[in-house]
C-alpha positions as CSV (number, residue, x, y, z in Angstrom):
1,X,97.7,142.6,80.1
2,X,96.7,141.7,83.7
3,X,96.5,138.1,84.8
4,X,94.3,137.1,87.7
5,X,95.9,134.7,90.2
6,X,93.8,132.5,92.5
7,X,95.4,131.4,95.7
8,X,94.8,128.2,97.7
9,X,93.8,128.3,101.4
10,X,97.5,128.5,102.4
11,X,97.9,131.6,100.3
12,X,100.0,129.9,97.5
13,X,99.3,130.6,93.9
14,X,97.1,127.8,92.5
15,X,95.4,129.0,89.3
16,X,95.9,131.8,86.8
17,X,93.2,133.3,84.6
18,X,94.5,134.5,81.3
19,X,93.0,135.9,78.1
20,X,91.8,133.4,75.5
21,X,94.3,134.6,72.9
22,X,97.2,133.9,75.2
23,X,95.7,130.5,76.0
24,X,95.4,129.7,72.3
25,X,99.0,130.7,71.7
26,X,100.1,128.3,74.6
27,X,97.5,125.6,74.0
28,X,99.9,123.0,72.5
29,X,102.4,123.4,75.3
30,X,99.6,123.3,77.9
31,X,98.3,120.1,76.4
32,X,101.7,118.5,76.6
33,X,102.1,119.5,80.2
34,X,98.7,118.1,81.1
35,X,99.4,114.8,79.3
36,X,102.7,114.6,81.2
37,X,100.9,115.2,84.5
38,X,98.4,112.4,83.7
39,X,101.2,109.9,82.9
40,X,102.9,110.8,86.1
41,X,99.7,110.3,88.1
42,X,99.2,106.9,86.5
43,X,102.8,105.8,87.5
44,X,102.2,106.9,91.1
45,X,99.0,105.0,91.2
46,X,100.9,101.9,90.0
47,X,102.9,101.6,93.2
48,X,101.7,99.8,96.3
49,X,101.7,101.7,99.5
50,X,104.3,100.7,102.1
51,X,102.7,98.6,104.9
52,X,105.0,98.3,108.0
53,X,103.2,95.1,109.0
54,X,104.8,93.4,106.0
55,X,108.3,94.0,107.4
56,X,108.0,94.7,111.2
57,X,107.1,91.8,113.4
58,X,107.5,93.4,116.8
59,X,104.0,94.6,118.0
60,X,105.4,97.6,119.9
61,X,107.3,98.9,116.9
62,X,104.4,98.2,114.6
63,X,101.9,100.0,116.8
64,X,104.2,103.0,117.1
65,X,104.8,103.2,113.4
66,X,101.1,102.9,112.5
67,X,100.4,105.7,115.0
68,X,103.0,107.9,113.3
69,X,104.8,108.5,116.6
70,X,108.6,108.8,116.9
71,X,110.3,106.5,119.3
72,X,111.5,109.3,121.5
73,X,108.0,110.7,121.8
74,X,106.5,107.4,122.7
75,X,109.2,106.8,125.3
76,X,108.3,110.2,126.8
77,X,104.6,109.4,126.9
78,X,105.3,106.1,128.6
79,X,107.7,107.8,131.1
80,X,110.6,105.5,130.1
81,X,113.9,106.1,128.3
82,X,114.3,105.8,124.6
83,X,116.9,103.1,125.2
84,X,114.3,101.1,127.1
85,X,111.7,101.5,124.4
86,X,114.3,100.5,121.8
87,X,115.0,97.3,123.7
88,X,111.3,96.6,123.9
89,X,110.9,97.1,120.1
90,X,113.8,94.7,119.5
91,X,112.6,92.0,121.9
92,X,111.4,88.7,120.5
93,X,108.5,88.7,122.9
94,X,106.5,91.5,124.5
95,X,104.5,91.0,127.6
96,X,100.8,91.8,127.7
97,X,101.4,94.4,130.4
98,X,104.1,96.1,128.3
99,X,101.8,96.1,125.3
100,X,99.0,97.6,127.3
101,X,101.2,100.4,128.5
102,X,102.2,101.1,124.9
103,X,98.6,101.2,123.8
104,X,97.7,103.5,126.7
105,X,100.5,105.9,125.8
106,X,99.6,105.9,122.1
107,X,95.9,106.6,123.0
108,X,96.7,109.4,125.5
109,X,98.6,111.6,123.1
110,X,101.3,114.1,124.1
111,X,102.1,114.4,127.8
112,X,101.0,117.6,129.6
């Protein structure tokens, strides 16, 4: 018996085509697995997504997190040390000029 495997775009196995008689022999087990997958999906949907703004009050840290940029990478984009950026992210107040530099660095992307 030959099974046909269908791959996803990344080349990983995604589906298997098999004869109906094999499917019928495995149907009860397949149904149990599908039901378990549905229950798991419902549990995952029950959780709220993490929103950094609920916990992070510093605008520099929040902007960096929302952009998905590591602290070291943002510091490099800004042309400052990571230690300086850390101090900026832990400051109680951030100047408009500093915030503008952060926004510019986040918008420009990786340095050349």
